[in-house]
C-alpha positions in Angstrom: -0.7 126.8 94.7 1.7 127.9 97.5 4.9 126.1 98.3 5.7 125.7 102.0 9.4 126.3 102.6 11.4 124.4 105.3 12.2 126.4 108.4 15.8 126.8 109.6 16.9 123.6 111.3 13.7 121.8 110.5 13.9 118.0 110.9 12.0 114.9 109.9 12.2 111.8 112.1 10.7 108.4 112.6 8.3 108.0 115.5 10.7 105.4 116.9 13.3 108.1 117.6 11.6 110.0 120.5 10.3 106.7 121.8 13.8 105.2 122.0 15.3 108.4 123.6 12.5 108.5 126.0 13.0 104.8 126.9 16.8 105.2 127.3 16.4 108.5 129.3 19.1 110.3 127.2 19.6 113.0 124.6 21.8 113.3 121.6 24.4 116.1 121.0 25.8 116.8 117.5 28.3 119.2 116.2 28.0 120.8 112.8 31.0 122.9 111.8 29.3 123.8 108.5 26.3 125.4 110.3 28.4 126.6 113.3 26.2 124.8 115.9 26.2 122.3 118.7 22.7 120.9 118.8 21.0 119.0 121.6 18.2 116.6 120.4 15.8 115.4 123.1 12.4 113.6 123.4 9.8 116.0 124.8 7.6 112.9 125.0 7.6 109.4 123.6 6.2 110.9 120.4 7.8 114.3 119.9 11.4 115.3 119.3 12.7 118.7 120.1 16.1 120.3 119.5 18.2 123.2 120.9 20.9 124.6 118.6 23.6 126.8 120.0 26.2 128.8 118.1 29.9 127.9 118.4 32.6 128.9 116.0 33.2 125.9 113.7 32.6 123.1 116.3 34.1 119.7 115.6 34.9 117.1 118.3 32.7 116.7 121.4 33.9 115.0 124.6 31.5 114.1 127.4 32.5 112.8 130.8 30.0 112.9 133.7 29.1 116.6 134.1 31.8 117.9 131.8 31.5 118.7 128.1 34.3 119.9 125.8 33.8 121.4 122.4 36.6 121.7 119.9 36.1 125.0 117.9 38.0 126.8 115.2 40.9 128.1 117.3 39.9 127.1 120.8 38.6 124.4 123.0 35.7 125.3 125.3 35.1 123.4 128.5 31.5 123.4 129.9 30.1 122.0 133.1 26.5 120.7 133.8 24.5 122.0 136.7 21.1 120.6 137.4 20.3 123.3 139.9 21.1 126.1 137.4 19.0 124.3 134.9 15.9 123.9 137.1 16.0 127.6 138.1 16.9 129.0 134.6 15.2 132.4 134.6 14.2 132.2 130.9 12.5 128.8 131.3 12.3 127.7 134.9 11.5 124.1 135.7 12.0 123.1 132.1 15.5 121.5 131.8 17.1 118.7 133.8 20.7 119.8 132.9 22.5 122.9 131.7 26.0 123.1 130.4 27.7 126.4 131.0 31.1 127.6 129.8 33.8 127.3 132.6 37.1 127.6 130.7 38.4 128.4 127.2 41.8 127.0 125.9 43.2 129.1 123.1 44.9 126.5 120.8 45.1 128.5 117.6 43.9 127.2 114.3 45.2 123.6 114.5 42.1 121.8 113.2 41.3 119.7 116.3 39.1 116.8 115.3 38.2 114.1 118.0 38.9 114.9 121.7 38.3 113.1 124.9 38.9 113.1 128.6 41.8 110.8 129.6 43.7 109.9 132.7 46.2 112.7 132.0 43.6 115.3 131.1 41.9 116.5 128.0 43.5 115.0 124.9 42.7 115.8 121.2 43.6 114.9 117.7 45.5 117.8 116.1 44.9 117.1 112.5 47.0 119.9 111.0 50.1 118.9 113.0 49.5 115.1 112.6 49.7 114.3 116.3 47.8 113.8 119.6 48.0 116.7 121.9 47.3 117.6 125.5 45.0 120.6 126.1 46.4 122.7 129.0 47.1 126.2 130.1 50.9 126.1 129.5 51.0 126.2 125.6 48.8 126.4 122.5 49.1 122.6 122.6 51.5 120.0 124.0 52.2 117.1 121.6 52.1 113.8 123.4 52.1 111.2 120.5 52.6 110.9 116.8 52.7 108.0 114.4 56.1 106.5 113.6 55.8 107.5 109.9 55.4 111.2 110.8 59.0 112.4 111.0 58.3 115.8 112.7 55.5 117.6 114.3 54.8 120.3 111.8 51.8 121.9 110.1 50.4 120.6 106.8 47.9 117.7 107.6 50.3 115.0 106.4 48.1 112.0 107.0 44.7 113.3 108.1 44.9 111.9 111.6 41.3 112.4 112.8 39.9 109.9 115.2 40.7 108.6 118.7 39.2 105.6 120.6 39.4 105.9 124.4 38.6 103.1 126.9 39.0 103.3 130.7 40.4 106.9 130.3 43.2 105.6 128.1 43.8 106.2 124.4 43.7 102.8 122.6 43.5 103.5 118.8 43.9 106.3 116.4 42.5 106.6 112.8 44.1 108.3 109.8 43.5 108.4 106.1 47.0 107.3 105.1 50.5 106.6 106.4 52.0 109.5 104.5 54.4 112.2 105.6 54.0 115.3 103.4 51.3 118.0 103.2 48.0 116.6 102.2 49.6 113.5 100.6 46.6 111.5 101.9 44.3 112.9 99.2 45.6 110.8 96.3 43.9 107.5 97.1 41.1 108.2 99.7 39.3 104.9 99.3 42.4 102.7 99.7 44.8 103.9 102.3 42.9 104.5 105.5 44.5 103.0 108.7 43.9 102.2 112.4 47.0 102.5 114.6 47.5 100.9 118.0 48.3 103.8 120.3 50.7 102.0 122.6 52.7 100.0 120.1 52.2 102.4 117.2 51.6 99.4 114.9 49.2 99.7 112.1 46.6 97.1 112.9 44.1 97.8 110.1 44.8 99.1 106.6 43.2 99.6 103.2 40.2 101.3 104.8 38.0 103.9 103.0 38.3 107.1 105.0 38.0 105.8 108.6 36.4 108.1 111.2 35.2 108.0 114.8 36.8 104.9 116.2 35.0 103.9 119.4 35.3 100.9 121.9 32.2 99.2 123.2 32.1 95.9 125.1 35.6 94.7 124.0 35.1 95.5 120.3 36.4 98.4 118.2 33.8 100.1 116.0 34.8 102.3 113.1 33.0 104.3 110.5 34.2 104.0 106.9 33.0 107.2 105.5 34.0 106.4 101.9 31.7 103.4 101.7 29.0 104.4 104.3 29.8 101.4 106.5 30.0 100.8 110.2 32.4 98.0 111.0 33.0 95.9 114.1 36.6 94.8 114.8 37.9 92.0 117.0 40.7 93.7 119.0 42.7 90.5 119.3 42.6 89.1 115.8 41.6 92.4 114.0 39.1 90.5 111.9 36.3 92.9 110.9 32.7 92.6 109.9 30.3 95.1 108.4 27.5 95.8 110.9 25.6 98.4 108.8 25.8 100.1 105.4 24.0 103.1 104.1 24.5 105.3 101.0 25.9 108.5 102.5 28.9 109.9 104.3 29.0 108.5 107.9 31.0 110.4 110.5 30.4 110.9 114.2 29.7 107.8 116.4 28.3 107.3 119.9 27.3 103.9 121.3 24.9 103.6 124.2 23.0 100.7 125.6 23.5 98.6 122.5 22.5 101.3 120.0 24.9 103.2 117.7 24.1 106.8 117.0 25.8 107.8 113.7 26.1 111.2 112.0 25.1 111.4 108.4 26.5 114.1 106.1 26.1 115.4 102.7 29.2 115.9 100.5 29.8 119.3 99.0 30.2 119.1 95.2 32.9 121.8 95.4 34.9 119.9 98.1 38.5 119.5 96.7 39.0 116.3 98.8 35.6 114.5 98.8 33.5 116.0 95.9 34.6 113.4 93.4 33.9 110.3 95.6 31.6 107.7 94.1 29.2 108.1 97.0 29.0 111.9 96.6 25.7 111.7 94.6 24.1 109.4 97.2 25.3 111.5 100.2 22.4 113.9 99.9 21.0 113.8 103.5 22.3 115.1 106.8 21.2 113.9 110.2 21.6 111.0 112.6 20.8 107.3 112.0 20.3 104.9 114.9 21.4 101.3 114.6 20.7 98.3 116.9 24.1 96.7 117.1 22.8 93.2 117.9 20.8 93.0 114.6 22.5 95.6 112.5 19.1 97.1 111.8 18.3 100.7 111.3 15.8 101.6 114.0 15.5 105.3 113.6 16.6 108.3 111.5 16.6 112.1 112.0 17.0 114.1 108.8 17.6 117.8 108.4 15.5 119.6 105.7 17.3 122.9 106.1 20.5 124.5 107.6 22.6 121.4 108.4 24.5 119.7 105.6 27.6 118.3 107.5 27.9 116.7 110.9 31.2 116.0 112.5 30.6 114.4 115.9 27.7 112.7 117.8 27.6 112.1 121.5 25.0 110.7 123.9 24.1 112.7 127.0 23.2 109.8 129.3 20.7 110.4 132.0 19.6 113.8 130.6 16.1 113.8 129.1 16.0 117.5 128.3 19.3 119.3 128.8 20.2 122.9 127.7 23.5 124.5 126.9 24.7 128.1 126.9 27.5 129.5 124.7 29.9 132.4 124.9 28.3 134.4 122.1 26.6 136.7 124.6 27.1 137.4 128.3 24.0 135.6 129.6 26.0 132.6 130.7 27.9 134.8 133.1 24.8 135.2 135.2 24.9 131.5 136.1 27.1 131.3 139.2 28.1 127.8 140.4 29.8 127.2 143.8 30.8 123.9 145.3 27.7 123.7 147.5 25.2 126.1 145.8 24.3 128.0 142.7 22.9 131.4 141.9 21.4 133.2 138.9 22.6 136.8 138.9 20.2 139.7 138.6 20.9 142.6 136.3 21.8 145.8 138.2 19.4 148.7 137.8 20.8 151.8 136.2 21.4 154.6 138.6 
């Protein structure tokens, strides 16, 4: 009797997933640093889900704003731009895609362990986890520090508090998440389930504490939503009283959150047994699936799940590509992206020169 092995990046999913994406007219983007991919997941029909994985070097945070997409990688941030014209006339698959993100700029940050990033009123901002601060991504320096918690005495390397998440609303940073209010290298690892915090960006006050590994803070309709990775919970926070309630709980490591049209799209990761920080957590045994879960916020019910059978074990970020039913993305791993020429009023696909 033969055994059928799972193919690379093979997925299982509920029939409700393509149906929902088809209804919403959107796609999902995920980053998996472990597999070195940014993956677009789209509904080919209301019954079939398709995916497009592209190679990036240790991709972490994803930021999306209109036609711009930023990807935080191992030692650089890559800025891409969507072109519907280049997508429609893509030489390899013409009249297939309704969007195509092509690289337009690379910022060389060095290995600073950028986690969340987002477009703000002052430009592209990111969480520099190694240096425990928020930074501006620009062309002047490797990075420009623009904010640090009050308990961090100096901007220096060492991942002092595991600053990781950033909530942005109306192009302004509102909240930041960290694993602890500590100020020495990796001091946050001692009590992972007890010391997580949410910090108000403007006042620098700690507004929530005692959290189990908070990740991916996001603001939606005047509420703050946060993933507690250590307990597998999605919580909803009143931004006036800071009272919180559990919206959803699942055995597993939740990280990566996007909210769109009343649905939360949440990344689900396995925990590596050899992880020095997370391997001994009580949820480690239960965190044996990687993929995306979709939750209806009004009811707190799980309405869909995508699970990887192969290749993907850990997901960092999840974003929704609104208005794009089947987008594509090109990376910088080869030179093909250079053939896509975008001008203010027109676009061209370059033709390879014949050898003389």
